[in-house]
C-alpha positions in Angstrom: 80.0 4.2 -183.9 81.1 0.9 -181.4 81.5 -2.8 -182.5 78.8 -4.9 -182.3 80.4 -8.3 -182.8 83.8 -9.9 -182.4 84.2 -12.6 -184.7 83.1 -12.7 -188.5 83.7 -15.1 -191.1 84.1 -13.1 -194.7 83.7 -14.7 -198.3 84.8 -12.5 -201.5 84.5 -14.3 -205.5 87.7 -14.0 -208.2 86.8 -10.9 -210.9 88.0 -10.9 -213.9 88.0 -6.7 -215.6 87.2 -5.5 -218.7 86.3 -7.8 -220.6 88.3 -6.8 -223.8 86.4 -3.2 -224.7 85.0 -2.0 -221.1 88.3 -0.5 -219.9 88.3 0.0 -216.1 84.3 -0.1 -216.5 83.3 -3.7 -216.9 84.1 -6.4 -214.3 82.2 -10.0 -213.8 82.3 -12.0 -210.9 83.5 -15.5 -210.7 83.0 -18.5 -208.6 86.3 -18.7 -207.1 86.6 -17.4 -203.5 88.9 -16.1 -200.7 87.5 -17.0 -197.2 88.5 -15.6 -194.2 87.8 -14.8 -190.1 88.2 -11.8 -188.2 88.5 -11.5 -184.6 88.5 -8.2 -182.7 91.3 -8.7 -179.6 91.2 -7.1 -176.5 94.7 -6.0 -176.5 96.7 -4.0 -179.9 98.4 -5.0 -182.5 97.5 -7.7 -185.3 97.9 -11.0 -186.0 98.0 -12.6 -189.9 98.0 -16.0 -190.6 97.7 -16.9 -194.9 97.4 -20.7 -196.4 96.8 -20.5 -200.3 97.8 -17.8 -202.3 100.2 -15.8 -201.5 100.9 -17.2 -198.6 104.7 -16.3 -197.4 104.6 -13.6 -199.8 102.0 -11.2 -198.7 102.5 -8.5 -195.5 101.4 -10.2 -192.2 101.2 -6.9 -189.9 99.3 -4.2 -190.4 100.1 -3.3 -193.9 98.1 -6.8 -195.6 96.0 -5.2 -197.1 92.5 -6.6 -195.8 93.8 -5.1 -192.5 94.7 -1.8 -193.9 91.5 -1.7 -195.7 89.4 -2.6 -192.3 91.0 0.0 -190.8 90.0 2.7 -193.1 86.6 1.3 -193.3 86.2 1.4 -189.2 87.5 4.8 -189.5 85.0 6.4 -192.5 82.2 5.4 -190.2 84.3 6.5 -187.0 84.7 3.3 -185.3 87.2 2.5 -183.0 90.5 0.9 -184.0 91.0 -2.5 -182.6 93.9 -5.5 -182.0 93.2 -7.9 -185.1 93.2 -11.9 -185.7 93.3 -12.8 -189.5 93.0 -16.2 -190.9 92.6 -16.0 -195.0 92.7 -18.9 -196.6 93.6 -17.6 -200.2 92.1 -19.4 -203.4 92.3 -16.8 -205.5 95.8 -16.7 -207.7 97.7 -13.5 -207.5 99.2 -11.5 -209.9 97.1 -13.3 -212.3 94.6 -10.5 -213.3 92.0 -12.4 -211.1 91.5 -9.1 -209.1 93.1 -10.9 -205.5 94.0 -7.3 -204.3 90.5 -5.6 -204.9 89.2 -8.9 -203.6 91.5 -8.2 -200.2 90.4 -4.7 -200.0 86.2 -5.8 -200.1 86.9 -8.8 -197.8 88.6 -5.8 -195.2 85.9 -3.8 -196.0 82.9 -6.0 -195.8 85.0 -7.1 -192.3 84.2 -4.2 -190.9 80.8 -4.4 -192.2 80.3 -7.0 -190.0 82.0 -6.3 -187.1 80.4 -3.1 -186.6 76.8 -2.2 -184.7 75.2 -0.8 -187.5 76.4 -2.2 -191.0 74.0 -0.4 -192.6 76.7 2.6 -192.6 78.5 0.3 -194.4 76.4 -0.3 -197.3 77.0 -2.0 -201.2 78.2 2.0 -202.6 80.2 3.1 -199.3 82.1 0.2 -200.2 82.3 -0.1 -203.2 83.7 3.9 -203.2 85.7 3.2 -200.6 87.9 -0.2 -202.2 87.8 2.2 -205.6 89.7 4.7 -203.6 92.4 2.2 -202.0 92.5 0.2 -205.1 92.4 3.9 -208.0 89.8 2.1 -210.2 86.7 0.3 -209.4 86.2 -2.3 -212.4 87.0 -5.1 -209.8 86.1 -3.7 -206.8 81.7 -3.3 -208.1 81.7 -7.0 -209.1 83.5 -8.4 -206.0 80.6 -6.3 -203.6 78.0 -6.8 -205.9 78.8 -10.0 -207.6 77.2 -10.8 -211.2 78.5 -8.5 -214.3 78.7 -4.8 -213.1 79.6 -1.4 -215.1 81.2 1.0 -212.6 82.1 4.4 -213.2 83.4 7.6 -211.2 81.5 11.2 -210.9 81.6 12.9 -207.6 82.6 9.4 -206.2 83.0 5.6 -207.5 79.6 4.0 -208.7 78.5 1.0 -210.0 75.2 -1.1 -211.5 74.5 -4.5 -212.2 74.2 -6.0 -215.8 72.7 -8.7 -216.7 73.6 -11.6 -217.3 72.6 -14.6 -219.9 71.9 -18.0 -218.2 73.6 -19.4 -220.7 77.0 -17.6 -220.3 79.8 -20.2 -219.2 83.7 -19.0 -218.4 87.0 -20.2 -218.8 89.7 -18.8 -217.0 92.9 -19.6 -218.6 95.6 -19.2 -216.0 99.5 -18.9 -216.9 102.2 -19.9 -214.1 103.9 -16.4 -214.3 102.9 -13.0 -212.5 102.5 -10.0 -213.8 102.6 -6.9 -211.8 99.0 -4.2 -212.6 101.6 -1.5 -212.7 103.9 -3.8 -215.2 100.3 -3.9 -217.3 99.7 -0.4 -217.3 102.7 1.1 -218.0 103.0 -0.1 -221.6 99.6 2.0 -222.2 100.1 4.9 -224.3 98.7 8.6 -222.7 96.5 9.0 -226.2 94.6 6.4 -228.8 93.8 7.5 -232.0 90.3 8.6 -232.3 89.2 5.7 -234.7 90.1 3.3 -232.0 88.3 5.4 -229.6 85.1 5.4 -231.7 85.5 1.3 -232.3 85.8 0.8 -228.8 82.9 2.8 -227.3 80.5 1.0 -230.2 82.3 -2.8 -229.2 81.4 -1.8 -225.6 78.1 -1.0 -226.1 77.4 -4.1 -227.9 78.8 -5.7 -224.9 76.0 -4.9 -222.4 73.6 -6.8 -225.4 75.6 -9.3 -225.8 76.2 -10.5 -222.2 72.5 -10.3 -221.1 70.7 -11.4 -224.4 72.6 -12.2 -227.5 75.8 -14.5 -226.2 76.2 -15.3 -229.7 77.7 -11.8 -230.2 80.0 -11.9 -227.7 83.0 -13.0 -230.2 82.4 -9.2 -232.1 81.6 -7.8 -229.0 85.0 -8.1 -226.7 86.9 -6.7 -229.7 89.6 -4.4 -228.3 91.7 -1.7 -229.6 92.5 0.2 -226.2 95.0 -1.5 -224.1 95.7 -5.3 -225.3 97.7 -4.9 -228.2 100.3 -2.2 -226.4 100.5 -4.8 -223.4 101.8 -8.0 -225.7 105.3 -7.1 -224.9 104.5 -7.9 -221.5 102.6 -10.9 -222.0 103.6 -12.5 -225.3 102.5 -15.8 -224.7 98.6 -14.5 -223.4 98.3 -12.0 -226.3 99.3 -15.5 -228.9 96.5 -17.4 -227.3 93.7 -14.8 -227.3 94.7 -14.8 -231.1 94.5 -18.4 -231.4 91.0 -18.8 -229.9 89.6 -15.9 -231.4 90.7 -17.3 -234.8 89.3 -20.3 -233.3 85.8 -18.3 -232.8 86.0 -17.8 -229.1 85.3 -14.7 -227.0 89.0 -15.0 -225.4 90.2 -11.5 -223.8 93.2 -10.5 -221.4 91.4 -10.7 -217.9 91.7 -7.5 -216.3 95.7 -6.6 -216.1 96.3 -10.4 -217.2 98.1 -12.9 -217.7 95.2 -15.2 -217.8 93.4 -15.3 -220.6 89.2 -15.4 -220.0 86.9 -17.2 -222.1 83.4 -15.8 -222.5 81.8 -18.7 -223.8 77.9 -20.4 -224.1 77.0 -23.9 -221.8 76.4 -26.6 -224.4 74.4 -28.6 -221.8 72.3 -27.8 -218.6 73.9 -30.7 -216.2 77.4 -30.6 -214.7 79.7 -33.7 -215.3 81.0 -35.6 -212.1 83.3 -33.1 -211.1 80.8 -30.3 -211.4 81.9 -29.4 -214.1 79.5 -27.5 -217.1 80.8 -28.2 -220.9 81.0 -24.9 -223.0 81.4 -24.3 -227.1 84.9 -23.3 -226.7 86.3 -26.6 -225.0 87.7 -28.2 -228.2 89.0 -24.8 -229.6 90.9 -24.4 -225.9 92.1 -28.0 -226.2 93.5 -27.4 -229.6 95.1 -24.3 -228.8 97.3 -25.9 -226.8 97.9 -29.6 -228.4 98.2 -32.0 -225.1 101.2 -29.7 -223.4 99.8 -26.9 -221.0 102.8 -25.5 -220.0 101.6 -24.8 -216.8 98.8 -23.0 -217.7 95.5 -24.1 -216.0 92.0 -24.2 -217.5 89.5 -23.2 -214.2 86.0 -23.4 -215.7 84.2 -21.1 -213.2 80.7 -20.0 -212.8 79.5 -16.6 -213.0 79.0 -15.9 -209.2 75.8 -14.1 -208.6 76.1 -12.9 -204.6 79.4 -11.1 -204.5 81.3 -10.5 -201.3 79.1 -11.9 -198.0 80.2 -11.6 -194.1 78.8 -13.6 -191.3 78.9 -12.6 -187.6 80.3 -16.0 -185.5 78.1 -16.3 -182.2 
């Protein structure tokens, strides 16, 4: 397959995985974006420029996740490799459980979709499967591709479907100043869990589908978890303490993905945003009370649900 363009722009959303009980399966796309430009070069090699999150920390060569994922996608469809000039403007925090690595992987594959002459060869289904193979699990990749809330699984390949999201759902990402690697967060999980906990988890995950779509008043109950969060308390004590405080106040708070960000699934309290474009939620007072005016480096990010997923446009 030949290339059909030599310059594309990509935008990919932040994502949050698990949403409490949906471990490695549920995810949601959030209105916080990495944006990048890719140019195909006539000469071999790669140039990488990164501003914002990860600048000076992520690789600036073939090991950059966008580059390696783009090359994997070109190989998959039989397209020729090319020299690359990559410019990234990153806003998704790294090492915080907001899908930065999945976003980079998806961005690279979607950039390849924009470059090749037959973009349909990299359909959403193909992108999700390839991204999840690179990541190892599909929970962040799926919403990064499809937008909205998603349910992902694996049989002969990685697959995902959209989940309905109630119009009143509002999201707060409460981001700590500390990082935590996914490897460290997964390393504390046990190989087996009690049968009772597994049964509890299945029921809550099923309930979460209904709560997200039609019954947001059930979100507090539907986000209960016995599979992974408590086991991770030792590696993110501050995050789990905040989850405890917020849930005690009736707020549907969970660890975002592998953490340490805390995600709040709330409800809008009004239809009109304020002067800063922020819509109030029924969790705002509880969040303020939890911190008592001393944020300690934590940031509260009110984020809309992204309904579009990753996009790519050819630059002419």
